[in-house]
C-alpha positions, 0 to 999 in steps of 0.5 A: 922311840923306835920299835927296837929301842922300845923292845930293848927297854920292855924285854931283856931276852928272847924268852921274856919277849916270847912270854909277853908276845904269847900273853897277847895272842888270844886278843890277836887271834880273836881279832883275826878270827872275827875278821875271817868269819865276819867277811865269810858267807854261807850258801845252801847246797842242794843234793844235785849241785855240782861242787864249784870253787871260786875266788871271791874278791868282794862282798858283792861277788859273794852275794852274786854267787849266792852266798849270804854273809853272817850280817849286813851290819858293819858294826857286827862284822867289825866286832870280833866279840859280837854275839853273832860271830861267837855263835858261828859254828866255825868260830872255835875251829877258826880261832884254833887255826888262827892261834896256831898260824900266829904261833908258827908265823912268829916262830918263823919270823924269829928264825929269819930275823934273830940270831939262831940261839935267840930264835931257838930260845924264843921259839921254845918259850913261845910254844910253851907260853902259848900252850899255857895261855890258850889252855882251857880257852876257845876249845883248847884242852884245859891242860897245857903241854910243853912238848907240843909245837903249837897250841892246835896240837895240844 
């Protein structure tokens, strides 16, 4: 069974699809946030250091530039709900940013692949459902507002 036929059986309209998608957003955001944090690093900056920018392409490059990863244990890095990742100072802000990115990406994709009326229904329902789904979680306010475009702006 193809994706299109599964979707046709699982949801009957764009709004229902958006609600189902939004219900899975927290898990998707958790996975992506864990990956971002798990493969990031820290480096102490001294007062006399000159700020530098670097495009780091591998774990080994990161080490050569003086960055320290949160862990060398791959099991911790690959587990987005590990205690070490959840306690990282940047976790909540990264989670919120990832959640907003996923909403905007889904909305933009809908604009590209759906009929305009369906994309509009999907987008409106997605933003309201995502605000309700994320309300009170991972640093988002406990209240939801249907007047916002992304959960980050609640």
